[in-house]
N, C-alpha and C positions, 0 to 999 in steps of 0.2 A: 504493500500500500504506500509506504513512504516514497518508493521509487515512482509510482504512478502519480503521486501528488506533485513531486518535483518536476516531472515531465509536463504535467498539466500547467503548472505555474510558469514554466519556461515558454510554453505555447501561448499563454495569456499575455506574458510580457512582450513576446514577439509580435503578437497581434496588436497590442497597444502601440508599439513602435511603428508598425505599418500604418495604423490609423493616423498617428501624429504626422507621418510623412505625407499621407494622402491629403490630410486637411491643409497642411502647409502648401503643398503643390496646388491644391484647389484655390487657396487664397491667392497664390502667386499668379495664376493664370485665369482666375474666374472673376466674378463680379464684386466679391468682398474687398473692401479697401481698408478695413480697420487695422490690418497688419502694418500699414504705413507708419503708424505711430508707436509700434512696439519696439522695445529694447533699443532706443535711440542712443547712439554713441556720441559723446561730445566731440565737436570738431576742433582741431588744433590749427589756429590761423598762423600763416607765415607773416613775417614782418611786412609792414605796409610798403617800405621801400622796394623790397624784392618783388612784390606784386606790381608795383608801378613800373619797374624795369621790364617785367614780363609783358605787361600790357603794351608798352611802347614798342617792344620787339615784335609782338604779334601784329600790332597795327601796321608796322613797317612791312612785315611780310605780306599782310593782306593787300596793302597798297601796291606792292610789287607785282602781285598776281591777279588783281581785281579785273583786269582786262586781258587776261592771259589767252593767247591763241596758239599755244605751243603744240596743240594737237587738234584734230577736227572737231572735237567736242565743244571747243570754245566758240565755234561758229554757229551752233544750234541751241545753245543753252538760253534760258531766260535769265537766271541768276547764278552766279558762282556760289557754291555751298562750302564755305570755308571751314566752319566748325562752330561749336558753342559749348559753354560750360565755365567752370571756375579756372582761375589761373594757377592754382596749386592743387591739382587733382590727385585724389587717392588712386583713381583709375582712369585711364584713357581707353574709351571704347572705340574700336575702329571697324567700320563697315566697308562695303565695297564701293558704293556710289549713290548719288542722289536719285530719287525717283520723281514721279509726276508732281507730287505735292511739294517736295523739297525744292524742285526746280523753280517753283513759283514763289515760295516763301523765303528762299535763301537760307534755310535752316535744315540741319540734318535730322533724320528720323522723326518726321512730323506726321506721317501717315499711319496706317494700321500697325505696321511693324514697329513704328516709333512708340505708339501707345503701349504695345506689349513690352517693348524695351523699358519703358518707364516703370511698368509693374515689376519687371524682373529686377531692376535696380532697387526699387523701393523695398523689395523683399529682404534685402540685406542692408537697408538704411542708406542707400545711395540716391543721389538725384543730380540732375544737371544744374540745379540752382545752388547746390551746396558742396558737392564733393567729386564730381566727375567732369570730364571734357569728352565731347563726342565729335568724331571726324570720320572721313572716308578716305579710301585709297585714291579715288579720283574726285575732283571737286565739281565736275559738270555732269549733267544727266546723259548717260549712254542710252540711245534710243535705237530700236530696231529699224524704224523708219523716221529718219531725221526730218523728212519733209512734212511730217504730221505731228508736230510737238503738242498739238491739242488733244491727242488721243491718250486715254488711260490704257494701262496694260501694254504700253509701248516700250517697256524697259528691257534691257539686256545687260549681261555682264560686260565690264570694260575689256577692251582688247589689250594684249600685252604692251603694245606701243603706247596706248593711252595711259596705262599704269606707269610705264617707264617715264613718260613726260611729267606725270603728276606726283610721283613718289617723293621727289626732292622737297616738295612743299610739306608733306606729312613728316618727313624726316626732320625738317627744321622746326615744325610744330612740336614734335616730341622733344627736341633738344631744348626748346624754350620752356615748355611746360614742366619737363622733368617729372613725369608722373611716378607714383610709387610702383604701379603695376599697369600693364597693358592687357586688355581683353580683346582679342580679335573675334569678329563675328562672321562665321562662315568660311568656306574654303578660299574664296578670292582674296580676302584681306589677309588670311593666315599665310597662304602661299607667297603673297607679295612681300609681306613684312619679314617672314622667317626664311625666305628663299628656299622653300621646300616644295616638293611635288606630291607630298602625302595629302590625302583628302582629309576633310574635317572629321569624319567619323572615325578615322584611325588615330588621330592625335589629340582630339578634344579631351579636356580634363587633365592634361599633363602640362608641366611647366617647362618653358623654354627660355632662352636668353637672347635679348636684343641689346646690341651695343649702340649707343647714341653717337651723334656726331662729336660730342664732347667726351666720348669714350666711357660713358657711364653705363653700367650693366643694369638692365631692367628686366624683371621677370615677365614673361608673356604667357597668358592662359587662353588658349583657343577654345571657343564653344560654338554652338550652332547659331546661325543668324535667326533673329526673331521671325523673319518671313518663312523660314523652314518650319518653324513651330506652327504657324498658321496653316501650312499645308499638311503637316504631319504631327498631330498632337502627341503621338507616342514619344516624341523627342523631349517633351517637357521635363520628364524626370531626370534625364541626363543633364539638362541645363541647370536644374535645381541643385544637383550634386556639384556641378561646376561652381555655382554661386556660393554654396556653402564653403567650398575650398577657398574661393576668393575672399569671402568674409573672414575666414580664419587667418589668411595671410595679412589682411589689413589690420586685424586686431593685434597681431604680433608687432606691428610697427608703431602702435600708439604708446 
């Protein structure tokens, strides 16, 4: 009997843990928003002078590329999507490129995938207003048919030549922002930044090293792009595991 009791107790504990994970995942990707206010971690602000210097450098970088035509994407965009967020980010999230909504607003991740990214970040107490910066590999909207920029669903992955033309901008952004961590979203940004041919399903959830222009080493965590989760909800649990790892890494730096 004692053995049966212990086995039953273990099963109950395992079930409780599974329920907790399910609830957390549901909160992350469902309608509930109360988790946004749970377990808030105090933010550590950098000195004002350092932030001022970063802003000046970012402004200069934006001015340098605001009218960029280094690749064909510059001829068909509505607005360059430079990036947004805080100047001293815990995490720099990197996507592949702007879509329809981003091209019109000049801001990254403002469509459906962006709404989901906001929920994902909020699940570990991150936000674009307080603790992250968001950018893309390319800054202009890659379209299947550039003659019809008015069409939705006209998005495509950027070509290698387009990424090569734009990557120096992101590299300078990383050097200026000096984030604690980088989280690449999807295969395109992961391959471009890590110089790898491995797909995202193979390397997500593992830590890699990126060396900035100033020779600083930054840990990179690849995960799935939010758009992939909209197409395949089965990927949500993997992303949640990745976010828990990211949260743990951030907590170790505080």
